[in-house]
Each structure stands twice: as structure tokens, then as C-alpha cells.
N, C-alpha and C positions, 0 to 999 in steps of 0.2 A: 593339688590339681594335677591331673594326668596330662601328658602331652597328647596332642591330636595325632591321629594316624598319619603316617608319611604321605599317604595318598591325598589327604586333605591339604597338607603343606604344599604338595605339588600343584593341586588344583588352585590354591590361592596364588601361588607364584605364577602359574600359567595365565590366570586372569589378569594379573598385574602386567606381565610382559606383553600379552596380546593387546590389552588396552593401550599400553604405551606405544606399540607399533602402529595401531590404528590412528592414534593422535599424530604421530609423525607423518603418516601417510596423508592425513587430513591437511596438515600444514603444507605438504608438498603440492597438494591439489589446490591451494590458494585460500584455504579457510584460516581466518585470523584467530579463531577460538574453537576449542573442542572440549567438551565436558560430558560426563556420563552420569546418569541417575537411574535408579530402579524404576520399572514400570509400575506406577501407583495411580490411585485416583488423584487427579490434580487438585491443589488447594483452591483453585478458582472456579471449581465446578458449581458450587452453591452461588457464587457471585454471578455466574453466567445466567442462572435461573432468574435472579433479580433483574439483571440487565435486560434480558429478553422480555420479562413481564412489564418493564417500564417503557417498552417500545423503542428502545435506543438502537435497535438493529435496523430500523427503517424497512426498506424493501428486501433486505437480505434474508428472505424466508428460509433459505437453505440451512441457516444456522439452527433455527427451531426445528426444522424437519428432521435433522439428524442429531438433535440434542442428546439423545441417549448414548450415542457413540462417543461423546466427549467424556463419558464417565471413566474410561480406562483405555490405555493404549492397546489393550487386547482386542478392542473393537476395530482397530486399524490393522493390527497384525495378530492373528490368533496365536496365543501362547507367548506373547511378548514378555520379556523379562527385563530388558535393558533399553534405555533411550539415550542415544548419543546425540547431543545437541551441538550444532555447529553454527558459526557466524562468519559471514563473508562481507568484508568492508566494501562500500561502493562510493565513498566520498572521493571526488576528483578535484576539478577546478572550482573556483568561487562562482556563484551565480551572477550573471550579468544583469544589469538593470534594463528592463524592456524599454524600447523607444516607442514612438507613435506607431500604432498598427501592429505591435508585437505583444506577446503574452508569455507568462512563465509556465514552465513544465517542471514537475518535481524532479529532483536530482536523479532518482533511481531510474527514471525513464529516458535519460539523455542518450544512452548507449545504442549500439548497433544490434543488440540482441535482447530477447526477452530473458530476464534473469531466471525465470522458471526453467527454461531450457538449459541455460548455462550451468546452473547449480545442479540440476537433476543429473546431467551427464557426469558431473564430478562425483555426485553421491553414488551413482551406480558403480563407478570405479572403486570407491571406498567399500561398497558392499562386496564387490568382487574380491578385494583384498581380504576381507573377513572370511569369505568362503574358501579362499585358498588355504587359510589357516584352519578353518572348521568347515569342511565340505558339506556337512549336513545342516549348516546354519540356515535359518529362515530370516529373510530381511524384508524391509519395506522402506522405501525412500520417500520422504515427505518434504514438499516445498509449498506451503500455503494451502494446498488443495484438500488435504485430509482433515477429518474432525479431530484435531489435536491442539490443545492449548499450549502453543509453542513457547510463549513467554514464561508460563508457569514452569515448564520443564527446563527451560534455559536457566531459570533461577535455581531450581533444584539441582541442576548440574554445575552450579557455581560460576556461570558465565557473567552474571551481573544482577542488578536489582531492577524492579519495575518502578519507573518514575511516575510523577504526578500526571504526566501526559499519556500514561498507560504503555509507553514504549520501554523496552529493555535498555538499560544504561550500563556502560562500563566506564571506569575511570580513564583508561587510555583512549578509547574510541568513541565515547559518548554513545550515540544511537545510530550512527551512519553505517548500518550493516543489515544484511538480510539474515534471517534465521532459517535453518534447515534441520532436519532430523533423520537419523538412521535408526530404525527400530529393528530389534533382533530378539530371537528367542534364546540367545546365548547370554549367560550371566557374565558381565564384565566387572571391572574394578570401578567402584563408584566414587565420585568426587563429593566433597562437602558442599551443601547448599549455601547460597549467599543469603545470610540472615540480615545483614545491615542494609539500610538505605542511606544514600549520601546526597539526597535532595535538600535536606535541612529545612530551613524556612523559606527557601526560594519558591516563588510562584510565577516566574517569568513566562513559562509555557502557558499557564492558565490565563494570565493577564493579556497575553499577546494574541490569543485566538480571535480572528476577525468575526466569527459567527457565534461566539460564546458556546462552544460545543462541549465544554467541561462543566457539568452541573455541580461537581465537587472534585477535589483532588483524587486522581486514580480512577475516575469514571468518565468515559467518553460517550456522549450522545452522538452516535455515528450519523444519525439523520440530519444533524446540523454541521457535520464536518465537511470541509471543502473537498477533501479527497473523496468522500462518499458522493457528494453532490456532482462532482465532475466525472466520476468513474462508475459507481454502482447504480446510481439513481437512473431509472429508465423513463420517468415522467418529467414533467416540467419542474424546474427548481422553484420552490416556494418564493413568492414575490419578496417577502421580508428578508430572505437570505441572499438575494442576488447582489445587492451592493457590497456585502461582505466578501464576496468572491474576488472583488478587485480585479487584478489582471492575471489570475490563475486560470489557465486553460485545462490543465490536467494535474490532479493531485495538489498537494500543499505541503510546504516545509516550514511554515511559520513557527510551530511549537518546537521544532528541532533547531532552527536557525538561532533562536534566542536562548537556547539551553547553554549554560556556562560550560558543561562538560563537553560540548561539541566544539568548543574553541580550539582545543588542542588535538583533535583527532587527526591522524596521519592520512595521507592520500592513498587510495587503493592502487596497487601495482598492476591491476588488470585493465588492459587497454579497452576491453569491451564495455566498460562503464564510462569511458571518456565521452564527452558530448559529440554527437554527430554534427556536421555542419548544419546550422539553422535550428538546432534544438535548444540552445541556451543564449537568447530566447528564441521563440518561434514566430515566424511571420504568419499573420492571420489571413491576408488576402488570398494566398494560394489555396487555402483550405476550402474557400467557397467555390473554387473551380473544380473541386474533386467530385466525380461521381463515385458510385460504389466500386467500380473497377479501379479507378484511380486511387481511392482510399486503400483498397486492398494492396495494390502494388507498393504504396508508400509505407504503410504501417503494419502489414500482416505479421511480421516477425518482431514487432516491438511491443512494449507494454501498452502503447496508446491504442492498439487494436481493441482492447477490452472495452473502451468507451463506445465503440461503434461510430460510424460516420455521423449519424444523427445526434448522438450525444456530444461528440467533439464540436460539431457546428453549433449546437445549442449553446455550449459553453463559450465558444468563440463569439457568438452574438452578444452574450451577456458581458463579456470583456469589452467589446466595442461600446456597449451602452455605458459601462462604468468609466471608460477612459476617453471616449469621444474623440478619436483622432481625426485629422483631416482625411477625407475620403471614406470615412466610416459609413456615411449614409448610403453611398453607392454599394458598398459591400452588403449592407443590411437590406437594401432593396433587392439584391440577388437572393439573400436568405429568405426574404418575404415571399418569394415565388418558388421556394424549394418544394420538392415532392413530399417532404416529411413535415407533418403538422407541428411537431415539437420544435423544429428549426424555424418555421414561420412564426410561431408564437413567441419564441425568444427574440427573434428579430423585430417583431412588433414592439415588444417591451423596450428593447434597446433604442429603437427610433424615438420612442416617447421620451427618452432621457435627453435627446438632442434639443427638443423644443424649437425646431427651426422650420422655416417654410418648406424646405425640400423634404424634411422628414415627414411633415404633415401631408404633403402631396403624395408621397410614397404610400403612406398609410391609407389615405382616402382612395387611392387607386386600387389597392388590394381589397379594401372593404367592399367594393362593388362586385367582386367576383369570388370572395372567400366563401367556402361551403362548410368548413369545420367550425362547430359552435365554440369550441375552446379557443381556437385562434381568433375568432371574431370578438370574443370577450377581451382578449389581449389587445386587439386593434382598437376597440372602443375605449379601453382604459388608457391606451397610449395617445389616442387623439385627445382625450380629456386632459392628459398631462401636457400635450403640446399647446 
């Protein structure tokens, strides 16, 4: 066998040193993990077709609309050759148990900033570092919003394995982290993919799901997932799924809370992920006093903005119906007169769970003036329940 040309040796050495420097830079920027894989067709592309055909995407039509783009990272960045996958830990304090009139918010949304903005800014700094080394490099920074199967590429980059709850898992950190990607047309040094799974026979995540959102291990029916119901769903929550939402206002952490690998994960050093006052848990009463301007002022730069005011109040009403705290009827009476039909409908259902004279009186009062057919149906069902 002949030795490769010296230029090839230099090229390989340069790839190795460049990749090592980028990983060190990623660590300095607060990323807990960094791995690199080639830009290839992701292994989960065929599974995505089956998943969409089964209707598991619910109202997330944007997934099917850009299905073709998931075929290869080159549809996200033309000429893409390498995908650098990164993970940023967000676990902070333990979740507090909500008291009467309070609700749970998913851990990732406790902080004072939208994680998209925080991570994207750091990704751009990482891309700048690459272009300092390779000025002609083309890059694209991805945090959730591009058609990229991040978990597939994270596994290919050696970061971890995909668990039965469909989340990426690592031994040191479990699943308490955000995934991000830096795409480039520069060939980097590639890591070995994670071939093993360390879930074993454990089914804790599947067994604990309050809405039975896992039809089988490794498959999530998003249309039943509490995170989808409280964030993505723009219509009324199906009646049969409302009790399963329990006291979750925004998102859900149940399948992560019960995962054994998450028991040992360290706390994030980033203060931006620590809970704001009143986020762990959150008081429901002030939400019903918010108009659109007030909602914008309070939540504009946080993840809760994605649910919109009507979606957040819809979920707040359902939580009140599930938990029935003292004073809940008065809050729901306010919701029953909201401008948004979706809030009025959820408030009507929740009042029906109280089965009290005051709840029935509020429903009867609204029934005499309600003009939306869907809300009237909710009122009629609630009156029958009372």
C-alpha cells in the first residue's frame, strides 16, 4: 500500500484540529455536548412518513408541508457536508408542587428568556469562529425551526440514544437539554454514532403518560401529548383528554421526571434557565386579568408566548376544572365572558366539573347570551354535568 500524498495528511490533520477547536469553543459557549456527523439522509426519514400518515402530527401541518426538506440537510443548507450537533442543559431546581389555584409549567419555560434566542446567539458565535478559520465557509444555525431531524443527527454524532419516549438520552444528563445544530459545507472530523440503547426493559416513561400518548415504544402520538395540547393545538382540547392534563398549564415533563437516567443529571450553570418568580409554579388568577397587551408585556420574550393568550387561558380553565380550588368558580365566570370562544368553551367545561349551585348559575347566565354554537354546546354539556 502506498502512502497518501502529504496534502491529504495535512487535510486530515486540519479537519481534526479545526473540529477540536470548534468543540472547545462550543464548551466555552455553554454547550454541554458537541459531536459531528456527515450530512446524510437521516435514518428516521421513513419513520417520519409512517408517523405523518398515522395522523400523529395533529394540527402541526407544517411538518407535512415541508416533508421533502427532511430528506437531507442540503435542503436546509445548500452544499451541506457536516452537521455539528450540540446540547445545552437546562435542568435547574426541582419542580415545586402547585398549591390551590396554581399550575405547572414545563422546566424549560421557567427562565427569563426564550431558549431559541439564547441558543441561536451562541450558535452564531460558533459559526463566526468557524469562518475565522475558514473564511469561505457556509453555515446555517438551527434551533428547532428548520426541517432537520435533530435527534437522528444527534445520535449519528454520538451524543446519545433515542429513548422509548422519543427523546434523546445521555448517561450523564438524561434528557434535560436542548438540541441545536450548526450546518456547514466544510468537511469536519466525524464522531462515531451511538449504536447502543440503554433503556433496557424500563417502560417508566410509557406507563406514566397521563394521556396515553405512546402507542408503542419510540412512537409519540403528538395529538395526545400534553405539550402539544397546551402549546401547539389551536382548537379546543378534546373532552376525553382534558382530565389527563391535570395541573399542567404549559408543556409537560412527566415522561422525563420518571426516567431513571434523569435522576443523576447535573444542574445547568446558566442563570437564564433558573425559574423566574412565579413560574414554578404559576398563579392562575392573574392570567384571567390579562388582555392582549398585558399578555404581550408579561410573556413576549418567553416560551409561553407560543401558546398565545387564548391558548394559555384555555389551559388555565381546564386546570381549574381538574383541580377545583376555592375561588375557581369566580375565575371561570370571568373566563366564561372572555372575548375568545375557546376560552369561554373551556371555562364552561371546567364549571361543569364543580357541580355546584354557583357554577350552574354562572353557566345559566351565560347560556342566555352566548352566540357561538361551539361554546353553547360546551355550556349545555356542563349544565347537564352539574
